[in-house]
N, C-alpha and C positions, 0 to 999 in steps of 0.2 A: 839784603834789610837784617837787621839786626832789634835784638830789645832789651833792653835795662830796665832792669826794676829792684826793688830795695827788697832786702833778707834782715833775717838776724839768725847770726849765728853764738854758737859757744865757740870754748875754747880752752887752754892748758889748766886754768886757775880759774875756771868754773861764771867765768862773768858771761853777762850777753854782749855782743856788740852788733850796732848796727851797720851795715854794708851794701856793696850791690853787686849784684852778679849779672852779665850779658851773657845771652842766647842767643844762637841763630834762628835763622826765618824758618817759619814753621814748615816740616815736612813731614808728608804722609799723615795720619792721621794723628795728630799732634792739636793739640789746643791750648791758646792762649786765654786765662781765668787772670778776673779780676777779683782778688781774694776780699770776702767781705767778713768772715767770723776765721779763727780755730780755735778747737779744742786745746787742752794743757794736759797730756798723758803723762803715766808716770816714766815712761819710755822714753819721754823730750829731755827729763832728769837726768836720766841715763848717759846723755849723747851731749849733756851740756858740757863734759871734759874735751869735748872733739871739738879739731874747728871745721866746723861742717852747719850747712843750713838746717834750724832747727824746724819741728813742726810735719806732724801727719796726719791730723784731724784738718784737714780742711774746707772750705765751703764758699761757694764763689758766683760769679756770673762768665759766663762764654763770652769771651769779647770778640775774639778771631779764630778764625778756623784753617786747617790746614787742607791741601788739595783732595783728601783720602778722607775727609772725614764725610762718611754716610748720616747719622740721625740727628745730632748737639745741631742748636741753629744759635746766633749772636742773641744772649738776652737769657739763654735757658740756666737755670740753677741748678748746681754741680756742685757734687764732692767728691773725696779721696781718701782713701785710708794708707794702710801699710806697706803696699804693694803695687807697686807700679808698671811692674811688664809682666813676662815669662815668654817661654822660646815659644809656644802655642803649641807643639808639635808632638810632646815626652806621652809618656805615659799617663803621669800626672795632669797634663796639659788638655790631655785626650778624655777623659773619665771627669773633668772639673774639681781638680785640687790642685790646681793652678798657687796656691800657697807654697806646695811641696816639691815646685819641680826645682829641676838641679840649676838651671839658668833666671830663675826668679830675679826680681829686680825691688830691693824694698828697702825703706828709710833705715838708714844709717854702716848703707851699704852699696850701692848706688846712688848716683847724679843726686851728688853731696852737696851740688850749688845753687839748690832751691826747697824751700818746704813750704810748711803751711803759714809758717813766723815771718811775713810778707808783705806785699800788697801786689805783686802776680806769681803766678808760677804757671807752669809750662808740663801737660799731661796730654798719655796717649788718653784718645776717647776710649778705646775699650779697656779703661781702666776706669772711667769716672762712673760718678751714679746720678743720674736725675735725682734733684731733691722733691718728697713730695707736696703739693699745694698745703695740704692744712699743718706743716714743718715750716719751721723760721729759719733765718738760716744762723744764728744760735742754737739753737735746740737742733740743728741735723749736724753741727759740727763734731759736738762729744760721739757720737752715734756712728763716725764712720770710723772709728779704733774701739772704743769703750764698748759700744753699742751691738757691732758687730761681733764682738770678742766673746761677751756671756751669749749672743743667741746662735751663734755656731757653736758654743758647747751643748746648749739644748738643742737645736735645729738637726747636726749632725748627727748628734751622739741619739736620738731617738729617743728624749725622752718622749712621752706619755700622758693624758691628762688622770691615767691613773696613779701617777706616779708619784713618791712623797718625796721632795726636791728639798734638801740641806742646805744654806747659802751662811757661809761663815764669812762675818764684815758687811755692816753697811756703811759703803764709801762710792768711791768712781764707780769699780766693776760692780759692787754687791747692792746698790742701789736699782740700776739697771737690771741687773739680772730676778729681781724681787718682782718689779713689772714687769718682764719678760713670761716668767715661769707662772707666774698667777695669772697671765692674760690665755695660758697654752691650756688652765685647766687644773694644774697643780697643786696641789697638798703646800705651799710655802713653809721650810721651817727656818728661820730667825736666827744664829748666833752673834752675840754680840758683848766687847767686855763689859758693859756696865746696861744698867737702861736705859739712859741719855739718848737712846735711839727709839724706842718703842716703838712712840707713838708715831715719831716717821714709817717706821717698817710698818707697822698695819696699815697704814692708812696707802701703804705703795700698794700695799697687797699680800703681806704676810699672813698666813693663816696663823700660825703661834712663835713666840717671843721667849728667847732663853739668854740671860745673862750671867756670866760661864767665869768671869773672876771672880777665882778662893773658891771657886767649884773642883768639887774632887770626883761627883759623880753625875752622871744625867741620865734624867727618868722622861723618858718625853712619850712614853704608849709606843706606839707602830713604830718604827724602824723608818732610815732612810736607805732609799734604793738610788738619789742619785746628791753627790755631795761637791758641791763648788765650794773650791775655797778662793775667795778673793781680798782675805785681808794682806797686810805686805808682809808678815810676818812667817813663819812658819808654827801650826796650829801645836796643839798637846797632844798626840796623837791616841794616850792613855784613857783621855779623856771623849775622847770623838768615836774610835773605833768600836767599841761596845754597842752605840745606836747605828751603828749600819747597817743593813740589812744582808744573809746572806747574796752573793752577784753584786753588790753595790759598786758603781760608777764612784772614783774619785776622781775631782777634773782639776787639778791646781792651774789658776788662771791670773795669779799675778804674776807677776816674772821679780824672780830673787837670784842673789848671785848663792856658790856654793853646794851641797847634795842636798839631794831630795830623801829625808832620814824618816823611816817609820818601821814600827816592829816585825819581826819577820813573818811568824807564825799565824797572825793573824790573816795578814792575805790568804794562805794555802787555807787556813779552816773554814775564813769563811768565803771562799771563792774568789776574792775582791781583785778589782780590775784599775789599776792607776793608769789612766787616759792623757796622754798628753793632747792639748788640744789651742792650735794659734788663731788669727785671725782669721775671719771668712773667706770664701772664694767668692768670685762675683756674684754667683748663682745664689749662695746666698745670703750673698749681703746685699741684694736687693730685694730679695723677700725679706729680710728685717726689717729695711727700711714701709717696705709695706705696711708690716704687721703694726709695726708702732706708730705710722700712720692710720691706721686704720684701728687700733685699740688705744690711740688720746696716750702713748709712751712717750714721756720725753724729760731728758735727765733735768736733775734740780739743780740751777746755773748761782753762781758768782762771776762773775764780770770784771774782766780787767782789759787797763789799753792795751793796745798793741805797740807799748814801746820800748827803750830799755830797763827802765826803769817799772816796768806792769810785768812785763815777765819776769823780772828779776821775785819781786813780790808775789806775782804768782805762786812761784815754784818756792819761797821761803815758805809761803801756807803751805801748798801740798806741802812740803816734808813736814812739816810742824804739826797735822793733820788737821786744819782749820779750813780747810775747803770744805765746803758741802754744797755738793758733793761731786759737779765738774766745773774744773776753771775755765772759760771760753774768754779768749783775746779779741779784742775789736779793733780793726785799724782806723788809726785817727788820719782825717783829711786834714789838708794841709793847709 
């Protein structure tokens, strides 16, 4: 038995194309999922010029089970994110850091014939996550990468309620980071170009908000312990370094090409740490979903049809900064 389903692919000129893929019969712990929603992430934009199936923020319902599936049942709501598999026996896997497994299977690197832009997908049960009852499919989809990325930065690096957390950018990652950090009890200090997002940031849980366009010096009182960079462009470190506390941790979360450039001496003089942070491990990912459900943290959504035209428009809006704040694609029933 084989499965044929619809997908949406990138191409060398960046245009989106509908296509089909065929997968063999379910093996081991594989699960067939009917996709009900997919988030659109900046990484999808990076992959649109490649001839691969797009999407990695998927949510759907279990339709069929492989012979070794243990926990999931037909009809369960599940989601998946950036990582699809790992070796299971290396040091990283055994210590719960499978996102750094040398044989990890990740979006854009393996299983290039299926993603979350489509009507079905087949993934390993081990890398699927049950969607909490209090979260809709549309809300859950962007949490599978965007939510997991910012929660991992806070959780894995041991941010405490006594910490003062700075967040640069109120966008797809930033608005979720504000929600998580505030519900963790942190003092959340938000920085954005203008005042246009001040009201929304405060409603999301910000303690303070600073518009920085044209500003040469910031005075925010107590300094920042953890500094999350979620803006799409590199920030002006001459502006922000003076407001970082000694020993502060800088977490660049948005994906950008080129080099990370920062003045050298302040890193030494303040004992700053520049900390890389990838998507969440399965343990942290599951905790993120439970935490979001318990504290009613959900993305602010802009909905698009999952068609060639809908995906193209969503990507255009994302590039032009018109999405408030996470685009979600909805499959169109025939």
